[in-house]
C-alpha positions in Angstrom: -12.5 -41.0 -3.9 -14.3 -40.2 -6.8 -12.9 -39.8 -10.2 -12.2 -36.4 -12.0 -13.4 -35.7 -15.4 -12.0 -32.9 -17.7 -14.4 -31.9 -20.8 -12.7 -32.0 -24.3 -14.7 -33.5 -27.2 -14.4 -36.5 -25.3 -15.0 -37.0 -21.6 -11.6 -38.1 -20.3 -11.4 -39.7 -16.7 -8.4 -38.6 -14.3 -7.2 -41.3 -11.8 -7.8 -39.5 -8.4 -4.5 -41.0 -7.0 -2.9 -38.6 -9.1 -5.1 -35.7 -9.9 -7.0 -35.6 -6.2 -4.6 -35.8 -3.7 -4.5 -33.9 -1.0 -2.0 -30.8 -0.6 0.9 -30.8 2.0 2.9 -27.6 1.4 5.7 -29.5 3.7 6.1 -31.9 1.1 6.0 -29.8 -1.4 8.7 -27.0 0.1 11.2 -30.2 0.7 11.3 -31.6 -3.1 11.3 -27.6 -4.4 14.1 -27.0 -1.9 16.5 -30.1 -2.9 15.4 -29.6 -7.2 16.9 -25.9 -6.5 20.0 -27.0 -4.9 20.6 -29.8 -7.4 20.6 -27.2 -10.2 23.2 -25.0 -8.2 26.7 -25.5 -10.1 28.9 -24.4 -7.1 32.1 -23.9 -9.5 32.5 -20.1 -8.1 35.7 -19.8 -6.7 38.9 -17.7 -5.7 42.3 -18.2 -4.2 43.1 -17.1 -0.9 46.9 -16.1 0.2 48.2 -19.5 -0.3 46.8 -20.1 -3.7 48.4 -16.8 -5.2 51.4 -16.6 -7.3 54.4 -14.5 -5.5 55.2 -12.9 -2.1 57.9 -15.6 -1.0 59.8 -12.8 0.5 59.2 -10.5 3.1 58.7 -7.0 1.4 60.6 -5.1 3.5 62.5 -5.4 6.7 60.6 -5.8 10.3 61.7 -2.7 11.7 63.7 0.5 11.0 61.5 2.0 7.7 58.6 3.5 9.6 56.6 1.8 7.6 53.7 -0.8 8.6 54.9 -4.2 9.1 54.7 -7.0 6.6 55.1 -10.5 5.5 54.3 -10.8 1.9 52.8 -9.1 -1.2 50.4 -11.5 -1.1 48.5 -10.7 1.9 44.9 -10.0 1.9 45.2 -6.3 2.3 47.5 -5.8 -0.6 46.3 -5.3 -4.1 46.6 -8.5 -6.2 46.3 -9.8 -2.9 44.1 -13.7 -1.5 40.8 -12.9 -0.6 39.6 -13.6 2.6 36.8 -16.0 3.3 35.7 -16.4 -0.6 33.3 -18.9 -1.9 35.3 -22.5 -3.2 33.9 -25.4 -5.5 31.0 -27.0 -3.6 28.8 -29.6 -4.5 25.6 -28.6 -3.5 23.5 -32.1 -4.6 21.3 -33.4 -2.5 18.9 -36.4 -2.5 15.6 -37.4 -1.9 13.4 -40.2 -1.8 11.6 -41.4 -5.3 8.5 -42.0 -3.3 8.4 -38.5 -1.9 9.4 -36.8 -5.6 6.3 -38.6 -7.3 4.0 -38.0 -3.9 5.0 -34.0 -4.5 4.4 -33.8 -8.3 0.9 -35.5 -7.8 0.2 -33.0 -4.9 1.3 -30.0 -7.6 -1.0 -31.3 -10.4 -3.8 -32.0 -8.0 -3.5 -28.6 -7.0 -3.9 -27.2 -10.1 -6.7 -29.3 -11.1 -8.8 -28.4 -7.9 -7.8 -24.4 -9.2 -9.6 -25.7 -12.6 -6.0 -24.6 -14.5 -5.6 -27.6 -16.5 -7.0 -28.4 -19.8 -6.9 -32.0 -22.0 -5.8 -31.1 -25.4 -6.2 -32.9 -28.5 -3.3 -33.3 -31.1 -3.9 -36.1 -33.4 -3.0 -34.4 -36.5 -1.5 -31.8 -38.7 -4.9 -30.0 -38.6 -4.9 -30.1 -34.6 -1.4 -29.0 -34.3 -2.2 -26.2 -36.5 -5.3 -25.1 -34.3 -3.5 -25.2 -31.4 -0.7 -23.3 -32.8 -2.9 -20.8 -33.8 -4.8 -20.6 -30.0 -1.5 -20.6 -28.3 0.1 -17.6 -30.2 -3.3 -15.3 -29.4 -4.2 -16.7 -25.9 -1.2 -17.3 -24.0 -0.9 -14.4 -21.7 0.4 -16.6 -18.6 3.3 -19.0 -18.2 1.8 -22.2 -19.4 3.1 -25.8 -19.5 2.0 -28.5 -22.3 2.7 -31.7 -21.4 3.5 -33.8 -24.8 6.0 -36.2 -26.0 5.1 -35.3 -29.5 8.1 -33.5 -31.0 6.1 -32.1 -33.4 4.5 -30.0 -31.0 7.6 -29.3 -29.5 8.8 -27.5 -32.6 6.0 -25.7 -33.6 5.3 -23.9 -30.2 9.2 -23.0 -29.6 8.8 -19.5 -30.3 5.6 -18.8 -28.5 6.4 -16.6 -25.5 5.6 -17.9 -22.0 4.9 -21.2 -22.9 6.9 -24.3 -22.8 6.5 -27.9 -23.8 8.0 -30.9 -22.0 8.1 -34.3 -22.4 5.9 -36.3 -19.7 8.7 -38.7 -18.6 10.4 -35.3 -17.5 8.4 -33.0 -15.9 8.9 -32.3 -12.3 7.2 -30.1 -9.5 9.2 -27.3 -10.4 7.5 -27.2 -14.0 3.9 -27.4 -12.3 4.8 -25.2 -9.6 6.2 -22.4 -12.3 3.4 -22.2 -14.6 -0.1 -20.7 -14.1 -1.4 -23.2 -16.9 -1.3 -26.7 -17.6 -2.2 -28.6 -20.7 -2.1 -32.1 -21.7 -2.4 -34.5 -24.6 -4.0 -37.7 -24.3 -0.9 -39.7 -24.8 1.3 -37.5 -22.4 -1.9 -37.9 -19.9 -1.5 -41.7 -19.7 2.3 -41.8 -19.6 2.3 -39.3 -16.8 -0.3 -41.6 -14.5 1.7 -44.4 -15.4 4.7 -43.2 -14.4 3.5 -41.8 -11.0 1.5 -44.7 -10.2 4.2 -47.9 -11.1 0.7 -49.6 -12.5 -1.2 -49.2 -9.1 
């Protein structure tokens, strides 16, 4: 498997174990499903007839009034009564193997690389940061993700619309899939590759 090269001012080699992994839509879908579930709060909750206060006695006698029989004013058919089959607190958390998560992230990065949507940027000094901000403010027309651990970059670009900066140790499959373009600086590139390969 040949190493991929990206052109910037210098030629940068990309590790094929991260940037040239065969596409696996089933694994991607599985990991994204778990991520989406883990983001759900599960805090929506309503009161059933047993949770609503009041209604301890029968509103009127069973027979002889001409009205329909009722046992409690907290019945679901009464205004102010309990809710039938309503949502209650639920834990949506799912577990997934860490190797699967890393593999899915490598697949997503490789797919973006094959689509030629990955660019390596150099932000070594204030001048480079200023030129990047100027370029991003004008040229960002699609949702773009910049992977960088430089806090100055995050501060400089936080007001640019359709643009997101994320640390290489926190980036996940959902971030990559939901972005149309991917930018990554030299330092973040090394950190990301080490994270996904564990020194392999």
